[in-house]
C-alpha positions in Angstrom: 46.5 -11.8 -6.5 43.6 -13.9 -7.8 40.9 -11.8 -9.4 37.8 -13.8 -10.7 36.8 -13.2 -14.4 34.2 -10.6 -15.0 30.8 -12.1 -15.6 30.0 -11.9 -19.5 26.3 -10.2 -19.5 26.8 -8.3 -22.8 24.4 -10.8 -24.6 21.5 -9.6 -22.3 19.1 -6.6 -23.0 16.6 -5.0 -20.7 13.9 -3.8 -22.6 11.6 -0.4 -21.8 9.3 -2.1 -19.5 12.4 -2.3 -16.9 12.5 1.5 -17.2 11.0 1.9 -13.5 13.0 -0.9 -11.7 16.1 0.4 -13.1 15.3 3.8 -11.8 14.4 2.4 -8.2 17.3 0.5 -8.2 19.8 3.2 -9.3 18.0 5.5 -6.5 18.3 3.1 -3.8 22.0 2.1 -4.5 22.8 5.6 -4.4 21.0 5.9 -1.0 22.6 2.8 0.5 25.8 4.1 -0.3 24.9 7.9 1.5 23.7 6.0 4.4 27.1 4.3 4.9 28.8 7.6 4.4 27.0 9.5 6.6 28.3 7.0 9.4 31.7 8.2 8.1 31.2 11.8 8.9 29.9 12.9 5.7 26.6 14.9 5.5 24.0 16.5 3.0 24.4 19.8 2.0 23.7 22.2 -1.1 24.7 21.0 -4.6 27.3 23.7 -5.1 28.1 24.2 -1.5 31.4 26.3 -1.2 31.8 26.9 2.4 33.2 24.0 4.8 35.2 22.3 2.2 36.9 20.3 5.3 33.7 18.3 5.7 32.5 16.2 2.3 29.0 17.1 1.2 26.3 14.3 -0.1 23.9 14.9 -2.5 20.5 13.6 -2.9 19.7 11.2 -5.8 17.3 14.0 -7.2 19.8 17.0 -6.9 22.7 15.0 -8.7 23.6 16.3 -12.3 21.8 14.1 -14.8 25.0 12.8 -16.1 25.9 11.3 -12.8 22.3 9.9 -12.6 22.8 8.4 -15.9 26.0 6.7 -14.5 24.1 5.6 -11.6 21.3 3.9 -14.1 23.9 2.3 -16.1 25.5 0.6 -12.5 21.8 -0.6 -12.1 21.3 -2.0 -15.5 24.5 -3.8 -15.0 23.9 -5.1 -11.7 20.5 -6.6 -13.1 22.0 -8.0 -16.0 24.8 -9.6 -14.0 22.0 -11.4 -11.6 20.4 -12.6 -14.9 23.6 -14.2 -16.3 24.6 -15.9 -13.0 21.4 -17.7 -13.6 19.3 -15.8 -11.3 15.7 -14.8 -11.7 14.5 -11.2 -11.9 11.1 -9.9 -13.5 10.0 -6.4 -14.2 6.8 -5.6 -12.5 3.6 -5.6 -14.6 2.4 -2.2 -15.4 -1.0 -1.9 -13.5 -4.0 -1.3 -15.9 -5.4 1.9 -16.2 -8.4 0.9 -14.3 -6.5 0.2 -11.2 -3.7 2.8 -11.5 -3.4 5.1 -8.4 -2.9 8.8 -8.4 1.2 8.5 -8.8 0.8 6.0 -11.5 -1.6 8.1 -13.2 0.4 11.2 -12.9 3.6 9.4 -14.1 1.9 8.2 -17.1 0.5 11.8 -17.8 3.6 13.5 -17.1 5.9 11.3 -18.9 4.8 13.2 -22.2 3.2 16.2 -20.6 0.2 14.8 -22.8 1.8 15.6 -26.1 2.4 11.7 -27.2 -0.7 10.5 -25.9 -3.3 9.4 -28.1 -7.1 10.4 -28.0 -8.1 7.3 -26.5 -5.4 7.5 -23.9 -6.4 11.1 -23.0 -10.0 9.7 -22.2 -8.8 6.6 -20.3 -6.4 9.0 -18.0 -9.4 11.4 -17.6 -12.0 8.5 -16.5 -9.3 7.4 -14.4 -8.9 10.7 -12.6 -12.5 11.4 -11.9 -12.5 7.6 -10.6 -10.2 8.5 -8.2 -11.8 12.0 -7.3 -8.8 13.9 -8.6 -11.2 16.2 -10.3 -8.2 19.0 -11.0 -6.2 16.4 -12.8 -9.1 15.3 -14.9 -9.5 18.9 -16.2 -6.2 19.1 -17.0 -6.1 16.0 -18.9 -9.1 17.1 -20.6 -8.0 20.5 -21.4 -4.7 19.3 -23.0 -6.8 16.8 -25.3 -9.0 19.3 -26.1 -6.1 21.6 -27.4 -5.6 18.8 -30.2 -9.2 17.5 -30.5 -11.2 20.6 -29.6 -14.5 18.9 -30.6 -14.1 15.8 -28.7 -17.5 14.9 -27.0 -16.1 12.4 -24.6 -13.3 14.8 -23.4 -16.0 17.4 -23.0 -17.9 15.2 -20.7 -15.0 14.2 -18.8 -14.3 18.0 -18.3 -18.1 18.5 -17.2 -18.2 15.4 -14.8 -15.0 17.0 -12.8 -16.5 20.3 -12.7 -19.5 19.0 -11.5 -17.9 17.0 -8.7 -16.0 20.1 -7.8 -19.1 22.2 -7.1 -18.8 24.2 -10.4 -22.3 23.2 -11.6 -22.9 26.4 -13.7 -19.8 26.1 -15.7 -20.5 22.0 -16.3 -23.9 23.1 -17.4 -22.8 25.3 -19.8 -20.4 22.5 -21.4 -23.2 20.0 -21.4 -25.8 22.3 -23.0 -23.4 23.1 -25.6 -23.1 19.4 -26.3 -26.6 18.9 -26.3 -27.2 21.7 -29.0 -24.9 20.4 -31.5 -26.3 16.9 -32.2 -29.1 16.3 -29.5 -28.8 14.8 -26.1 -27.2 11.6 -26.2 -27.6 9.5 -23.0 -24.3 10.3 -21.6 -24.7 14.1 -21.7 -28.8 13.9 -21.0 -27.6 12.1 -17.4 -24.9 14.7 -16.7 -27.0 17.4 -17.4 -29.6 16.0 -15.0 -26.9 15.8 -12.4 -26.2 19.7 -12.7 -30.2 20.2 -12.1 -29.9 18.0 -9.1 -26.7 20.0 -8.0 -28.6 23.1 -8.3 -31.6 21.8 -6.2 -29.1 20.5 -3.3 -27.7 24.2 -3.5 -31.2 26.1 -3.2 -33.6 23.6 -1.8 -36.2 24.9 -4.0 -39.0 22.3 -4.8 -39.1 23.6 -8.6 -35.4 22.7 -9.1 -36.0 19.3 -7.6 -38.9 18.5 -10.0 -36.7 19.9 -12.9 -33.9 17.4 -11.9 -36.2 14.5 -11.3 -37.9 15.2 -14.9 -34.5 15.2 -16.4 -33.5 11.9 -14.9 -36.6 10.2 -15.9 -36.4 11.7 -19.6 -32.6 10.5 -19.9 -33.7 7.1 -18.3 -36.6 6.9 -21.1 -34.1 7.7 -23.6 -32.0 5.0 -22.6 -33.1 2.2 -20.1 -29.6 0.5 -20.0 -28.3 3.6 -18.6 -29.4 2.3 -14.7 -27.7 5.0 -13.2 -30.2 7.7 -14.7 -32.8 5.5 -13.4 -31.8 5.2 -10.0 -31.3 9.0 -9.4 -34.7 9.4 -11.1 -36.3 7.0 -8.3 -34.2 8.5 -5.6 -35.6 11.9 -6.3 -38.9 10.8 -6.8 -38.8 9.1 -3.2 -37.5 12.5 -1.9 -40.2 14.5 -3.9 -42.8 12.0 -1.8 -44.1 9.8 -4.8 -42.9 6.8 -3.2 -45.0 4.4 -5.8 -43.1 5.9 -8.8 -39.8 5.5 -7.0 -40.5 1.7 -6.2 -41.7 1.2 -9.5 -38.2 2.4 -11.1 -36.1 1.1 -8.5 -37.4 -2.3 -8.8 -36.9 -2.1 -12.5 -33.3 -0.9 -12.2 -32.4 -3.4 -9.7 -33.6 -6.1 -11.7 -31.7 -5.1 -14.5 -28.4 -4.7 -12.5 -28.8 -8.0 -11.1 -28.6 -9.4 -14.4 -25.8 -7.6 -15.5 -23.6 -8.0 -12.5 -22.1 -11.6 -13.3 -20.2 -10.5 -16.3 -19.2 -7.0 -15.0 -15.7 -5.8 -14.7 -14.4 -4.5 -11.7 -15.5 -0.9 -12.4 -18.7 -1.8 -13.5 -19.0 -4.2 -10.5 -18.8 -1.1 -8.1 -21.6 1.0 -10.0 -23.9 -2.0 -10.3 -23.6 -3.4 -6.6 -24.0 0.2 -5.4 -27.2 0.9 -7.5 -28.6 -2.4 -6.2 -27.9 -1.3 -2.6 -29.8 2.2 -3.5 -32.8 0.6 -5.3 -32.8 -1.9 -2.1 -32.9 1.1 0.4 -35.7 2.5 -1.6 -37.6 -0.7 -1.5 -37.2 -0.6 2.2 -35.2 -4.0 1.8 -32.7 -2.7 4.5 -30.7 -6.1 5.2 -29.7 -6.0 1.4 -29.1 -2.7 1.1 -26.5 -3.0 4.0 -25.1 -6.0 2.6 -24.9 -4.5 -0.9 -23.3 -1.3 0.3 -20.8 -3.4 2.1 -19.7 -5.2 -1.1 -19.4 -1.6 -2.9 -17.1 -0.1 -0.5 -15.0 -3.3 -0.5 -14.9 -3.1 -4.3 -14.2 0.7 -4.5 -10.7 0.3 -3.3 -9.2 3.8 -3.6 -12.0 5.1 -6.3 -12.9 7.8 -4.1 -14.7 9.8 -6.7 -16.9 6.9 -7.3 -17.4 6.3 -3.6 -18.2 10.2 -3.1 -20.9 10.0 -5.9 -22.6 7.1 -4.1 -22.3 8.8 -0.3 -23.8 11.8 -1.6 -27.1 9.8 -2.7 -27.2 8.3 0.7 -27.2 11.5 2.3 -29.9 12.9 0.3 -32.2 9.6 1.5 -30.9 9.5 5.0 -33.2 12.6 6.2 -36.1 10.1 4.7 -35.0 7.0 6.6 -35.3 5.9 10.2 -32.1 7.3 12.3 -31.1 3.5 13.0 -31.3 2.6 9.3 -29.5 5.8 8.2 -26.4 4.5 10.5 -26.3 1.1 9.4 -26.0 2.5 5.8 -23.5 4.8 6.7 -21.1 2.3 8.5 -21.7 -0.4 5.6 -20.2 2.3 3.0 -17.4 3.7 4.9 -16.9 6.9 3.2 -13.2 7.6 3.9 -12.3 10.7 5.9 -9.7 13.3 5.0 -7.2 14.1 7.8 -4.9 17.3 8.0 -1.8 17.0 10.1 0.3 18.9 12.0 3.4 17.8 14.1 6.6 18.5 15.8 10.1 17.7 14.2 12.2 15.3 16.0 14.5 16.7 18.5 17.8 17.5 17.2 21.0 16.0 19.2 21.8 17.7 22.5 18.2 19.4 23.2 18.2 20.4 26.8 14.8 20.1 27.2 12.6 17.1 25.1 9.7 17.4 22.9 9.9 14.6 20.5 12.7 12.2 21.2 14.0 10.3 18.4 13.6 7.1 20.1 10.0 7.8 20.2 9.6 7.9 16.4 8.6 4.4 15.8 5.9 4.4 18.4 4.4 7.6 17.3 4.4 6.3 13.7 2.7 3.4 15.1 0.0 5.3 17.0 -0.6 7.7 13.8 -1.2 4.4 11.5 -3.5 3.2 14.3 -5.5 6.3 14.5 -5.9 6.6 10.7 -6.9 2.8 10.7 -9.5 3.4 13.2 -10.9 6.7 11.9 -10.5 5.3 8.1 -8.8 8.2 7.1 -7.6 7.6 3.8 -6.8 11.4 2.2 -4.0 13.2 4.0 -2.7 16.8 4.0 0.7 17.8 5.5 4.0 19.2 5.3 7.0 17.0 5.0 9.4 18.1 8.1 11.4 15.4 9.7 9.5 13.6 12.7 5.8 14.0 12.7 4.9 15.1 8.9 7.2 12.5 7.6 5.7 9.8 9.8 1.9 10.8 9.2 3.0 10.7 5.4 4.6 7.1 5.7 1.4 5.8 7.8 -1.1 7.4 5.4 0.6 5.6 2.3 1.0 2.3 4.5 -2.8 2.2 4.9 -3.3 2.9 1.2 -4.3 6.4 1.4 -3.5 9.6 -0.8 -1.2 11.9 0.5 -1.1 15.9 -0.6 2.1 17.7 0.4 2.2 21.6 1.1 5.8 22.8 1.4 6.3 26.2 2.4 9.6 26.8 0.1 11.5 25.2 -2.6 12.3 21.7 -1.8 16.2 22.2 -1.5 15.8 25.1 1.1 13.0 22.9 3.2 15.1 19.7 3.3 18.2 21.9 4.4 16.3 23.9 7.0 13.5 21.2 8.4 14.7 17.4 7.3 18.6 17.6 7.2 19.2 18.7 10.7 17.7 15.4 12.3 20.2 13.3 9.9 20.4 11.4 6.8 17.9 8.9 7.4 15.1 11.4 7.6 16.4 12.8 4.5 15.9 9.4 3.0 12.6 8.8 4.1 11.6 12.7 3.0 12.8 11.4 -0.3 10.6 8.2 -0.2 7.3 10.0 0.9 7.8 12.7 -1.7 8.0 10.1 -4.4 4.8 8.3 -3.6 2.8 11.5 -2.8 -0.3 12.3 -4.9 0.3 15.9 -4.9 3.3 18.4 -4.3 2.6 22.0 -3.7 4.9 24.5 -3.1 3.3 27.7 -1.0 6.3 30.2 -2.1 9.3 29.6 -4.5 11.6 31.1 -1.6 10.6 31.5 2.2 10.0 34.9 3.3 13.2 35.5 5.7 11.1 38.1 8.3 9.2 36.4 10.9 7.7 32.7 10.8 4.6 33.9 8.5 5.8 31.4 5.4 5.2 28.4 7.8 1.8 29.8 9.2 0.9 30.7 5.3 1.9 27.0 4.4 -0.4 25.5 7.3 -3.4 27.6 6.3 -3.0 26.7 2.6 -3.0 22.8 3.7 -5.9 23.3 6.1 -8.2 25.0 3.3 -7.2 22.5 0.8 -8.2 19.9 3.5 -11.6 21.5 4.3 -12.3 21.9 0.6 -11.4 18.3 -0.4 -13.5 16.9 2.8 -16.3 19.2 1.6 -16.1 17.8 -1.9 -16.1 14.2 -0.6 -18.9 15.2 1.7 -17.2 13.6 4.4 -15.5 14.6 8.0 -12.5 16.5 8.1 -9.9 15.0 10.8 -7.6 17.4 12.5 -4.4 15.4 13.9 -1.4 16.4 16.0 1.9 15.2 17.2 2.2 17.8 20.0 3.7 17.5 23.4 0.9 20.0 24.8 3.0 23.1 25.6 1.5 26.4 24.6 2.8 28.1 21.1 5.5 30.7 21.7 6.0 31.7 17.9 3.8 31.8 15.0 3.8 28.7 12.3 4.6 25.9 14.6 2.7 22.9 15.7 1.6 24.4 19.1 0.1 27.5 17.2 -1.6 25.3 14.6 -3.2 23.0 17.1 -4.3 25.7 19.4 -6.1 27.7 16.8 -7.7 24.6 15.2 -9.0 24.1 18.9 -10.0 27.6 19.1 -12.2 27.4 16.3 -14.2 24.9 18.2 -12.5 21.9 16.2 -11.4 18.5 17.9 -8.1 18.0 17.5 -6.8 14.0 17.7 -3.3 14.6 19.7 -0.3 12.2 20.1 1.7 12.9 22.8 5.5 12.1 21.9 6.6 12.5 25.4 4.1 10.1 26.9 4.9 7.4 24.2 8.8 7.6 25.2 7.8 7.2 29.0 8.9 10.8 29.9 6.9 13.2 32.2 4.4 15.5 30.7 5.6 19.0 29.2 4.0 21.0 31.9 6.3 19.3 34.2 9.4 19.4 32.4 12.2 22.0 33.2 15.3 23.6 31.2 15.4 26.3 28.5 12.3 27.3 26.5 11.3 24.8 23.9 12.0 25.7 20.1 9.2 26.3 17.6 8.7 24.2 14.4 8.8 27.2 12.5 12.4 28.1 11.3 14.3 30.8 13.3 14.6 34.1 11.5 16.4 37.3 11.6 15.0 40.4 13.9 12.2 42.3 11.9 14.0 45.5 12.0 12.2 48.2 9.7 10.3 45.3 8.1 7.4 43.0 9.0 5.6 40.1 7.3 2.2 39.3 6.9 -0.3 37.1 5.3 -2.2 39.5 2.9 -5.0 39.2 0.4 -4.2 41.1 -2.8 -6.1 42.5 -5.9 -4.7 43.5 -8.9 -7.1 45.2 -11.6 -6.7 47.1 -14.9 -9.0 48.5 -17.7 -8.8 46.3 -20.5 -8.2 48.4 -23.9 -7.4 51.7 -21.7 -4.7 51.9 -24.1 -7.1 52.5 -27.2 -8.6 55.6 -25.6 -8.2 58.9 -27.0 -7.2 62.1 -25.0 -10.3 63.3 -24.8 -11.8 60.1 -23.5 -9.1 60.1 -20.8 -10.8 62.6 -18.2 -14.2 60.6 -18.8 -12.7 57.4 -17.9 -11.4 59.1 -14.7 -14.6 60.2 -13.5 -16.9 57.6 -15.0 -14.7 54.4 -14.8 -12.6 55.1 -11.8 -15.3 57.4 -9.8 -17.5 54.3 -9.2 -14.4 52.5 -7.9 -13.5 55.2 -5.4 -17.4 55.3 -4.2 -17.0 51.3 -3.6 -14.1 51.9 -1.6 -15.7 54.5 0.5 -18.7 52.2 0.9 -16.8 49.0 1.9 -15.9 47.9 5.7 -13.8 46.3 6.4 -11.7 48.3 3.5 -8.2 47.6 2.2 -5.2 48.3 4.4 -3.5 49.5 1.5 -4.6 51.0 -2.2 -2.5 52.5 -5.1 -3.3 53.4 -8.7 -1.1 54.0 -11.6 -3.2 55.1 -14.6 -5.9 52.4 -15.5 -3.9 49.8 -12.7 -5.5 49.3 -9.2 -3.9 47.5 -6.6 -5.5 46.9 -3.3 -4.3 44.9 0.2 -6.9 43.3 2.5 -6.5 41.9 5.6 -8.6 38.6 4.7 -9.1 36.4 1.8 -13.1 36.8 2.2 -13.0 40.7 2.4 -10.8 41.0 -0.8 -13.2 38.3 -2.5 -16.5 40.2 -1.5 -14.8 43.6 -3.0 -13.4 41.9 -5.9 -16.8 40.7 -7.0 -18.7 44.0 -6.1 -16.4 45.9 -8.3 -16.7 43.8 -11.2 -20.5 44.1 -10.8 -20.4 47.8 -10.4 -18.2 48.2 -13.5 -20.4 46.0 -15.4 -23.3 47.9 -15.0 -21.8 51.2 -16.3 -23.4 52.3 -19.4 -20.0 52.7 -21.5 -22.0 54.5 -24.2 -24.0 56.8 -22.0 -20.9 58.4 -20.8 -18.8 58.1 -23.9 -16.7 55.2 -23.5 -15.8 52.3 -25.7 -18.0 49.1 -25.2 -15.1 46.9 -24.9 -13.2 48.5 -21.8 -13.7 46.5 -18.9 -12.1 45.5 -15.7 -9.6 42.2 -15.3 -9.7 41.4 -11.5 -7.2 39.0 -10.0 -7.3 37.6 -6.4 -4.2 36.1 -4.7 -3.2 35.4 -0.9 0.3 35.1 0.3 2.8 36.4 2.9 4.1 39.5 1.8 6.6 42.3 3.3 5.2 45.3 5.2 7.3 48.1 5.3 7.7 52.1 5.6 7.5 53.4 2.3 9.4 56.7 2.0 8.4 57.6 -1.1 4.7 57.6 -0.6 4.8 58.2 2.9 2.8 55.3 4.0 3.3 51.5 4.7 3.7 49.4 1.6 3.7 45.7 0.7 6.1 44.0 -1.6 7.4 40.5 -2.3 7.1 37.7 -4.7 3.4 37.1 -3.8 2.7 40.6 -4.9 4.5 39.7 -7.9 2.4 36.6 -8.4 -0.7 38.5 -7.7 0.2 41.0 -10.5 0.9 38.2 -13.3 -2.6 36.7 -12.8 -4.3 40.0 -13.8 -2.9 39.9 -17.3 -4.2 36.4 -18.1 -7.9 37.3 -16.5 -10.5 37.6 -19.3 -12.0 41.0 -19.2 -14.8 41.4 -16.8 -14.1 38.5 -14.7 -12.3 37.9 -11.3 -9.7 35.1 -11.6 -8.2 33.8 -8.0 -5.2 31.5 -7.3 -5.6 28.1 -5.3 -4.3 29.8 -2.4 -7.3 32.2 -2.7 -9.8 29.6 -3.2 -8.2 27.5 -0.4 -8.0 30.4 2.4 -11.7 31.6 1.2 -13.2 28.4 1.8 -11.3 28.0 5.2 -12.7 31.8 6.4 -16.2 31.7 4.7 -17.4 28.0 3.7 -19.9 28.4 0.9 -19.6 32.3 0.3 -17.6 31.8 -3.0 -17.9 29.6 -5.9 -14.4 29.0 -7.4 -14.7 27.4 -10.9 -11.6 25.5 -11.9 -10.4 26.9 -15.2 -7.0 25.1 -15.7 -3.3 25.5 -15.2 -2.5 28.8 -16.9 0.8 30.0 -17.8 1.3 33.6 -16.2 2.5 36.7 -17.8 6.1 37.4 -18.2 7.1 33.6 -17.7 6.2 33.6 -14.0 5.0 29.9 -14.5 1.9 27.8 -14.8 -0.7 27.8 -11.9 -4.0 26.6 -11.2 -6.5 29.3 -11.8 -10.2 29.6 -10.7 -13.0 31.9 -11.8 -14.6 33.4 -8.7 -18.3 34.2 -8.5 -20.6 34.7 -5.5 -21.7 31.1 -3.8 
């Protein structure tokens, strides 16, 4: 038998610039092979499956042992080298420059080294880019990591302050900037950022004195450095709002002339700011046609720099109440600030389903309908889970229109795929991998899905909604709620119908896409057959256990262990006594309370109730005159807040209902890393509190902090009254 000689490609070498191409090709070859094998009867399964040996199991690329993945990469390298040896042409894609990289590129650049191997200049570049994209948490994390190595770096501290200010942590930002100003006098960047925090204070308080202070701060910063046109335009805008139109016009005219001269030689990033500033100056001067044209240009230049767009949009919203309504509408339409979308949707029907809900054949039409709606609504930031069907179609559509995708999974990825993706077939697993690789953020609400009830899915949905609400508020834009839903009422908690119905009950419009209508089938109300299944995963009967979403507080007395025996009765009477008094006064109170020594544990039904109690508790203990009662000055409470799904059970030891589960453990691990006298909360608390009582709490991001006892690293917030 004739066998052709192998192609000699040994003289070819592929440099490090090929790494991404090799990884993509290796992954693609593996998934193409898997697709063929699925048609032959293989199926996806756990990596170490012991059962059902008769049916061979496929393993997704990301779950392969590293040695096998490396073998796949070697095959990809040989494939590329053979193409080149045969005279073909293949080019490694050029890396996108830092000022145009999107969030996945930014995170890949950051995660590749964990920040450890990056230079100071690269930390600054990535921090600036994260702020431009509106990814303020990422900007904070980058700045924090850099400040561990270069603790005094001025630029990194400014990056962190800007990110905090954009997230609404105005006091925290002002503290950083005041420190910078006190060290070596205000440079123009610090002075401008500090003026921004005064403007934030005025926007929150509405006090004319705060407006005057902000206006003076911007004017001073502009006089200090006239080339910093952005301080000038803010001074002009605030003068306009204050009623000093003459001063506003004088400053705006000068700023517009300066920006016009600089625009011709500007880079893309500078061109955005210059164009947006000319637009705002034109608005102040009453040249509305020019303002509209320039805002349109700025919107086109911004691309996916939503952080920059949000800063421009914020000043537009300050001015629009002082403009004729028709002018305000024209400006808002020209700038086109992207909307944020949160999604819920049915999974596609599994084979043999008696009563159709989302037929597989309708997936293409549903995906196209989602994409059309996103484009029409200008929704460019999306929050969803990633189950087969609606979720994945939404993520694909959002990524196709150039938007950002934030994914919240109710449990670990492998468990989620097995329960909510793989049952629909290997093609959906492949699509799941693709949207996850392109996602800008992935959060796992619980390491393991709670096994009683569907509360884990309800929890993930609530976190999704809360995070989307907070992001829309940060951008100052509208939140769009979208559902792929057949219209049937909810039967169990955690599914699409329950989520969409709850949104509607809250007075929110829901943009509904009916998969049955797109499939040409009769409406759900006319369908007959067995009752439809919920999107949540079926679970065992509750028996003695129940599952609930609850807010938890853990607190302990810092330096309690240093008390002498004679001080313990004083501690119980004078330190714990006020806690007991507060509990009696609190309505609604906790549904569970416990104490051991100096440790306190409270469970509340709602995040907002727990947050209020935690802040009142911190305030009451802070007022305690420790010296007068004979306690050390250093003794203080550390208070931790978290919300999550927990088991409720009848505790036969203490004779009352109790709560247990991994989220109780997580709350307990937050408390030891909380500074004395402060209240720290998890991202879940921040999200659900924003959903329940918008604006009541200020959650200042403090960074990703390793929790006690090796419990992992989590985003933490300092919680204060709003």
